[in-house]
Structures are given as structure tokens and as C-alpha cells.
Wavefront OBJ file of the C-alpha trace (Angstrom):
o trace
v 15.159 84.957 12.229
v 14.613 81.189 11.772
v 10.985 81.438 12.673
v 10.483 84.252 10.138
v 12.069 82.127 7.449
v 9.818 79.233 8.324
v 6.753 81.428 8.210
v 7.751 82.888 4.895
v 8.229 79.313 3.426
v 4.750 78.313 4.611
v 3.172 81.457 3.056
v 5.086 80.683 -0.208
v 3.663 77.050 -0.215
v 0.065 78.462 0.065
v 0.625 81.081 -2.487
v 2.117 78.502 -4.918
v -1.005 76.398 -4.452
v -3.308 79.305 -5.304
v -1.271 80.033 -8.477
v -1.370 76.394 -9.427
v -5.151 76.211 -8.826
v -5.701 78.965 -11.290
v -3.434 77.756 -13.985
v -3.616 73.881 -13.828
v -6.529 73.196 -16.014
v -6.848 73.136 -19.778
v -10.567 74.249 -19.308
v -10.732 78.032 -18.915
v -14.438 78.542 -19.466
v -15.917 81.184 -17.275
v -19.362 81.234 -15.750
v -21.524 84.301 -15.277
v -22.969 82.752 -12.058
v -19.404 82.236 -10.549
v -18.899 82.799 -6.935
v -16.802 85.873 -6.147
v -13.129 84.837 -5.306
v -10.519 86.095 -3.070
v -8.313 86.709 -6.166
v -10.910 89.382 -7.393
v -12.427 87.073 -9.993
v -9.136 86.838 -12.032
v -9.191 82.956 -11.947
v -11.649 81.631 -14.450
v -10.641 77.914 -14.773
v -12.489 74.931 -13.365
v -9.685 74.502 -10.885
v -10.682 77.779 -9.109
v -13.343 75.863 -7.238
v -10.533 73.693 -5.578
v -12.263 70.376 -6.408
v -12.377 67.840 -3.589
v -11.933 64.178 -4.231
v -15.274 62.375 -4.790
v -17.229 65.594 -5.807
v -18.906 65.850 -9.270
v -16.672 66.969 -12.080
v -18.047 68.765 -15.121
v -14.633 69.616 -16.586
v -13.087 67.724 -19.561
v -11.961 64.253 -18.551
v -8.184 64.160 -17.648
v -8.252 67.716 -16.283
v -5.880 67.955 -13.336
v -6.139 70.642 -10.621
v -3.447 71.172 -7.901
v -3.786 73.501 -4.971
v -2.549 73.894 -1.423
v -4.884 72.576 1.293
v -4.676 71.983 5.073
v -5.320 68.442 6.139
v -7.497 67.643 9.223
v -4.425 67.211 11.521
v -2.707 70.421 10.206
v -0.330 69.251 7.461
v -0.267 71.608 4.511
v 0.010 69.704 1.204
v -0.257 70.329 -2.489
v -3.497 68.213 -3.323
v -3.925 67.118 -6.881
v -7.303 65.901 -8.261
v -8.051 64.514 -11.761
v -11.456 64.623 -13.510
v -12.229 60.940 -14.229
v -15.671 59.373 -14.946
v -17.543 62.602 -13.923
v -15.892 62.713 -10.395
v -12.810 64.255 -9.069
v -10.278 61.536 -8.215
v -7.342 62.168 -5.808
v -3.884 61.852 -7.172
v -2.144 63.376 -4.211
v -4.170 63.867 -0.971
v -3.984 64.065 2.773
v -2.403 61.149 4.624
v -4.642 59.139 6.989
v -4.717 60.303 10.595
v -1.396 59.430 12.174
v 0.091 58.644 8.706
v 2.732 60.347 6.507
v 2.606 61.969 3.162
v 4.949 60.741 0.353
v 7.674 63.270 1.486
v 7.683 61.693 4.979
v 5.737 64.519 6.668
v 3.580 63.367 9.531
v -0.099 64.341 9.329
v 0.201 66.146 12.603
v 3.107 68.470 13.518
v 5.831 66.441 15.111
v 7.347 67.407 18.543
v 10.578 69.286 18.392
v 13.607 67.048 19.005
v 11.835 63.664 18.308
v 13.412 61.256 15.870
v 12.695 61.180 12.191
v 13.753 59.452 9.051
v 15.467 61.152 6.191
v 16.169 59.757 2.778
v 19.825 60.677 2.351
v 19.448 61.184 -1.345
v 16.272 63.365 -0.998
v 17.963 65.618 1.563
v 16.157 67.253 4.524
v 12.359 66.952 4.661
v 10.467 70.164 5.255
v 6.812 70.129 6.249
v 4.366 72.957 6.683
v 1.519 73.003 9.261
v -1.398 75.322 9.733
v -4.455 75.879 12.029
v -7.363 78.126 12.019
v -7.676 80.487 14.865
v -10.895 81.665 16.642
v -10.055 85.207 15.621
v -11.176 86.593 12.281
v -10.039 89.280 9.908
v -12.676 91.304 8.059
v -12.546 93.508 5.034
v -14.480 96.749 4.459
v -17.391 94.829 2.900
v -17.782 92.842 6.049
v -16.548 89.592 4.705
v -14.587 87.798 7.428
v -12.201 84.926 7.254
v -10.417 83.033 10.206
v -6.855 84.022 10.869
v -4.525 81.074 10.458
v -1.325 80.219 12.414
v 1.426 78.387 10.483
v 4.660 76.692 11.327
v 7.444 74.536 9.887
v 8.985 71.190 10.846
v 12.260 69.973 9.261
v 13.758 66.494 9.492
v 17.466 67.266 9.717
v 20.042 64.582 10.560
v 17.363 62.265 12.039
v 15.725 64.870 14.317
v 12.631 67.007 13.860
v 13.323 70.755 14.218
v 9.985 72.539 14.547
v 8.551 75.891 15.179
v 5.428 75.878 17.384
v 2.148 76.788 15.857
v 1.697 78.860 18.990
v -1.399 80.615 20.164
v -3.574 82.579 17.738
l 1 2 3 4 5 6 7 8 9 10 11 12 13 14 15 16 17 18 19 20 21 22 23 24 25 26 27 28 29 30 31 32 33 34 35 36 37 38 39 40 41 42 43 44 45 46 47 48 49 50 51 52 53 54 55 56 57 58 59 60 61 62 63 64 65 66 67 68 69 70 71 72 73 74 75 76 77 78 79 80 81 82 83 84 85 86 87 88 89 90 91 92 93 94 95 96 97 98 99 100 101 102 103 104 105 106 107 108 109 110 111 112 113 114 115 116 117 118 119 120 121 122 123 124 125 126 127 128 129 130 131 132 133 134 135 136 137 138 139 140 141 142 143 144 145 146 147 148 149 150 151 152 153 154 155 156 157 158 159 160 161 162 163 164 165 166 167 168
């Protein structure tokens, strides 16, 4: 039951990121040459492209996009980028390898039962982790995407409580 709740929380985090990505920008111009999207083309804002820090920005200066992304070591975060001087600038981004995000989540999933630090006023820290599997899922049109495994880690009373990412 606990693992099912953790998996549901991870999915909710990713879905929240997709919704934010399609609603975060003030620029809703559509392009006839747009790439087909997983959302069936319903998202027409500049944020649908999930702009990575350092890439060219053609949006209005000050446009902010936020979306869920999986960092190199598996941590799932809500990345925010801002269009500034024709390039996307990171506001919130992945922590460095071996580092922590602002919530205190380690960049790689912690080992169950190891010590952690909790800000007593902020309450328990909950972190989501994800990895791509070698298996894929394909639709009727033959478009395939990797299957992802997800897990949670919570810092409760100074100890990490984690669910394993497990085999794909």
C-alpha cells in the first residue's frame, strides 16, 4: 500500500510538471511547423518545448517555463527557466552530482535507513526518483518511448525511508 501511494505521488509530480509546462508562459503563439506532442497538440505555448538552460530563447523576455524533469542521477525536480538575453536561464535546476536540491533531496536516491536532515519547520522532505528502463512501450503508430521506473524517498525523523526503483 505504501509503495502504491509513493508511485502515485511520483506520477502526480510528473503530471503537474506537464500541466505547468503548458500553462506557464504568457506567449501562446502557435507554429504550423510544431513538432507533434504527446498531449495531442493541445499545448501551444513556448513552454511546450521544455526549454533547457543555455538554449536559444525566442520568447518574450521574462517568460518563465516550469516543468518536471529527471536529473542525471535520477532526482525528479520541477525545473524553472526564464527567457533572458535571448537564452533560457535556469531559475531552479538539477543539483550537481552528489549534491542536494533546495528541499534537501539528494541528486541520487538515498539508501533506505540512512541518516538525513529535516528542517523541523518545513516538515518531512519527500523526493521523487526515476530511471529509464531498456524496455519500451509503443503505440499503434509505432512511436515508442522508454518505460520508466519511479520511487519515493522521505526524510522522516532523521532517517530516509525509501522505496526501491527496482528492476524495469
